[in-house]
Residue frames as a rotation matrix with the C-alpha (Angstrom) as fourth column:
MET 1
-0.421 -0.080 0.904 12.73
-0.895 0.196 -0.400 37.91
-0.145 -0.977 -0.154 -103.96
ASP 2
-0.635 0.107 -0.765 12.07
-0.247 0.910 0.333 34.21
0.732 0.400 -0.552 -103.57
VAL 3
-0.453 0.407 -0.793 10.55
0.805 0.570 -0.167 33.99
0.384 -0.714 -0.586 -100.10
ILE 4
-0.296 0.436 0.850 7.85
-0.404 -0.864 0.302 36.09
0.866 -0.254 0.431 -98.48
GLU 5
-0.633 0.059 -0.772 7.53
0.657 0.568 -0.496 35.54
0.409 -0.821 -0.398 -94.73
ILE 6
-0.133 0.676 0.725 4.43
-0.304 -0.724 0.619 36.90
0.943 -0.138 0.302 -93.00
ASP 7
-0.959 -0.120 -0.258 4.16
0.218 0.271 -0.938 37.06
0.183 -0.955 -0.234 -89.22
ALA 8
-0.193 0.980 0.043 0.46
0.534 0.068 0.842 36.56
0.823 0.186 -0.537 -88.52
ALA 9
0.158 0.247 -0.956 0.75
0.983 -0.133 0.128 37.96
-0.096 -0.960 -0.263 -85.00
THR 10
-0.256 -0.368 -0.894 2.41
0.403 -0.881 0.247 41.23
-0.879 -0.297 0.374 -85.97
GLY 11
0.805 0.583 0.107 1.48
0.303 -0.249 -0.920 41.49
-0.510 0.773 -0.377 -89.64
SER 12
0.187 -0.808 -0.559 5.09
-0.624 -0.537 0.568 42.15
-0.759 0.242 -0.605 -90.58
VAL 13
0.974 0.096 0.207 6.20
0.113 0.585 -0.803 41.02
-0.199 0.805 0.559 -94.01
VAL 14
0.103 -0.985 -0.135 9.77
-0.469 -0.168 0.867 40.08
-0.877 -0.026 -0.480 -94.90
GLU 15
0.989 0.093 -0.117 10.84
-0.144 0.390 -0.909 39.46
-0.039 0.916 0.399 -98.47
ARG 16
0.179 -0.974 0.141 14.16
-0.704 -0.026 0.710 37.67
-0.687 -0.227 -0.690 -98.95
ALA 17
0.061 -0.282 -0.958 16.12
-0.869 0.457 -0.190 35.40
0.491 0.844 -0.217 -101.23
PHE 18
0.923 0.186 -0.337 16.33
-0.059 0.933 0.354 31.65
0.380 -0.307 0.872 -100.63
THR 19
0.359 -0.844 0.399 19.19
-0.719 0.022 0.694 30.52
-0.595 -0.536 -0.599 -98.44
PRO 20
-0.430 -0.579 -0.693 21.59
-0.879 0.445 0.174 28.08
0.208 0.684 -0.700 -100.14
GLU 21
-0.927 0.115 0.357 19.99
-0.061 0.893 -0.446 25.26
-0.370 -0.435 -0.821 -98.15
GLU 22
0.014 0.998 -0.062 16.47
-0.121 -0.060 -0.991 26.28
-0.993 0.021 0.120 -99.21
ALA 23
0.211 -0.005 -0.978 17.55
-0.945 -0.258 -0.202 26.59
-0.251 0.966 -0.059 -102.84
ALA 24
-0.790 -0.551 -0.268 19.11
-0.594 0.796 0.116 23.12
0.149 0.251 -0.956 -102.73
GLN 25
-0.690 0.606 0.397 15.98
0.127 0.641 -0.757 21.64
-0.713 -0.472 -0.519 -101.15
ARG 26
0.248 0.797 -0.550 13.80
-0.497 -0.383 -0.779 23.34
-0.832 0.467 0.301 -103.77
ALA 27
-0.144 -0.395 -0.907 15.93
-0.983 0.160 0.086 21.84
0.112 0.904 -0.412 -106.56
THR 28
-0.970 -0.205 0.129 15.77
-0.229 0.951 -0.210 18.40
-0.080 -0.233 -0.969 -104.91
ASP 29
-0.326 0.931 0.163 11.98
0.028 0.182 -0.983 18.65
-0.945 -0.316 -0.085 -104.53
ALA 30
0.282 0.410 -0.868 11.56
-0.807 -0.388 -0.445 19.76
-0.519 0.825 0.222 -108.16
ALA 31
-0.556 -0.560 -0.614 13.67
-0.793 0.579 0.190 16.82
0.250 0.593 -0.766 -109.38
ALA 32
-0.902 0.267 0.340 11.59
0.035 0.830 -0.557 14.40
-0.431 -0.491 -0.758 -107.28
VAL 33
0.066 0.972 -0.224 8.33
-0.251 -0.201 -0.947 15.78
-0.966 0.119 0.231 -108.67
GLU 34
0.124 -0.089 -0.988 9.65
-0.986 -0.124 -0.113 15.49
-0.112 0.988 -0.103 -112.23
ALA 35
-0.866 -0.473 -0.164 10.80
-0.483 0.875 0.029 11.89
0.130 0.105 -0.986 -111.60
GLU 36
-0.588 0.734 0.340 7.35
0.112 0.490 -0.864 11.00
-0.801 -0.470 -0.370 -110.23
ARG 37
0.281 0.694 -0.662 5.67
-0.596 -0.414 -0.687 12.60
-0.752 0.588 0.298 -113.26
ALA 38
-0.231 -0.469 -0.853 7.92
-0.959 0.256 0.119 10.71
0.162 0.845 -0.509 -115.66
ALA 39
-0.974 -0.114 0.198 7.30
-0.167 0.946 -0.278 7.42
-0.156 -0.304 -0.940 -113.83
ALA 40
-0.205 0.972 0.110 3.53
-0.022 0.108 -0.994 7.95
-0.978 -0.207 -0.001 -113.91
GLU 41
0.291 0.267 -0.919 3.67
-0.867 -0.332 -0.371 8.75
-0.404 0.905 0.135 -117.62
ALA 42
-0.628 -0.602 -0.493 5.76
-0.743 0.651 0.152 5.64
0.229 0.462 -0.857 -118.32
GLU 43
-0.831 0.385 0.403 3.30
0.041 0.764 -0.644 3.53
-0.555 -0.518 -0.651 -116.34
ALA 44
0.161 0.932 -0.325 0.37
-0.355 -0.253 -0.900 4.94
-0.921 0.260 0.291 -118.32
VAL 45
0.027 -0.241 -0.970 2.14
-0.999 0.011 -0.030 4.13
0.018 0.971 -0.240 -121.58
GLU 46
-0.917 -0.399 -0.012 2.82
-0.396 0.912 -0.104 0.57
0.053 -0.090 -0.994 -120.34
ARG 47
-0.491 0.810 0.322 -0.79
0.030 0.385 -0.922 0.07
-0.871 -0.443 -0.213 -119.32
ALA 48
0.328 0.612 -0.719 -2.06
-0.703 -0.350 -0.619 1.33
-0.631 0.709 0.316 -122.68
ALA 49
-0.325 -0.532 -0.782 0.31
-0.908 0.407 0.100 -1.01
0.265 0.742 -0.615 -124.54
ALA 50
-0.963 0.000 0.270 -0.75
-0.119 0.898 -0.423 -3.95
-0.242 -0.439 -0.865 -122.35
ARG 51
-0.107 0.994 0.004 -4.41
-0.182 -0.016 -0.983 -3.14
-0.977 -0.106 0.183 -122.97
ARG 52
0.255 0.153 -0.955 -3.88
-0.943 -0.181 -0.281 -2.94
-0.216 0.972 0.098 -126.73
ALA 53
-0.707 -0.591 -0.390 -2.01
-0.654 0.755 0.042 -6.27
0.269 0.285 -0.920 -126.65
LEU 54
-0.767 0.489 0.416 -4.80
0.009 0.656 -0.755 -7.91
-0.642 -0.575 -0.507 -124.66
LEU 55
0.230 0.896 -0.380 -7.49
-0.461 -0.243 -0.854 -6.63
-0.857 0.371 0.357 -127.00
GLU 56
-0.029 -0.328 -0.944 -5.46
-0.994 0.112 -0.009 -7.86
0.109 0.938 -0.329 -129.96
ARG 57
-0.944 -0.326 0.046 -5.09
-0.329 0.928 -0.176 -11.33
0.015 -0.181 -0.983 -128.38
LEU 58
-0.461 0.853 0.245 -8.83
0.120 0.334 -0.935 -11.40
-0.879 -0.402 -0.257 -127.74
GLY 59
-0.787 0.096 0.609 -9.51
0.616 0.083 0.783 -10.21
0.025 0.992 -0.125 -131.27
ILE 60
0.359 0.930 -0.075 -11.79
0.933 -0.359 0.017 -7.35
-0.011 -0.076 -0.997 -130.19
SER 61
-0.154 -0.335 0.930 -11.75
0.411 -0.878 -0.248 -3.60
0.899 0.344 0.273 -130.57
GLU 62
-0.981 -0.192 -0.042 -11.74
0.135 -0.503 -0.853 -0.99
0.143 -0.842 0.519 -127.81
ASP 63
-0.464 0.879 0.111 -15.40
-0.833 -0.475 0.283 -0.26
0.301 0.039 0.953 -128.56
GLU 64
0.197 0.516 -0.834 -16.29
-0.198 0.854 0.482 -3.94
0.960 0.070 0.271 -128.22
ALA 65
-0.574 -0.475 -0.667 -14.43
0.563 0.363 -0.743 -4.12
0.595 -0.802 0.059 -124.91
VAL 66
-0.922 0.294 0.250 -16.43
-0.383 -0.786 -0.486 -1.14
0.054 -0.544 0.837 -123.64
LEU 67
-0.045 0.961 -0.272 -19.68
-0.792 0.131 0.596 -2.82
0.609 0.242 0.755 -124.69
LEU 68
0.027 -0.002 -1.000 -18.69
0.282 0.960 0.006 -6.03
0.959 -0.282 0.027 -122.90
ARG 69
-0.887 -0.390 -0.246 -17.76
0.355 -0.237 -0.904 -4.08
0.295 -0.890 0.348 -119.76
GLU 70
-0.696 0.682 0.225 -21.08
-0.708 -0.703 -0.060 -2.20
0.118 -0.201 0.973 -119.84
ALA 71
0.178 0.778 -0.603 -22.94
-0.579 0.578 0.575 -5.48
0.796 0.246 0.553 -120.30
GLY 72
0.388 -0.079 0.918 -21.21
-0.897 0.195 0.396 -6.88
-0.210 -0.978 0.004 -117.22
VAL 73
0.952 -0.086 -0.295 -19.50
-0.047 0.908 -0.417 -9.66
0.304 0.411 0.860 -119.16
């Protein structure tokens, strides 16, 4: 069974399979979540690459950047 419906007023429980419409919506929702996850991962990779490039242009290491940030520079 895919769906468990509980009627709070009566306490009755119905277990049933997804309807075709529910199954399609579930697949659409899962694809959207996966696309969002992939986009967030790609953005994180881009940010890391941009940070590394900036540090390289500045000629400092990650540790030095942390020290400067902590010093308020």
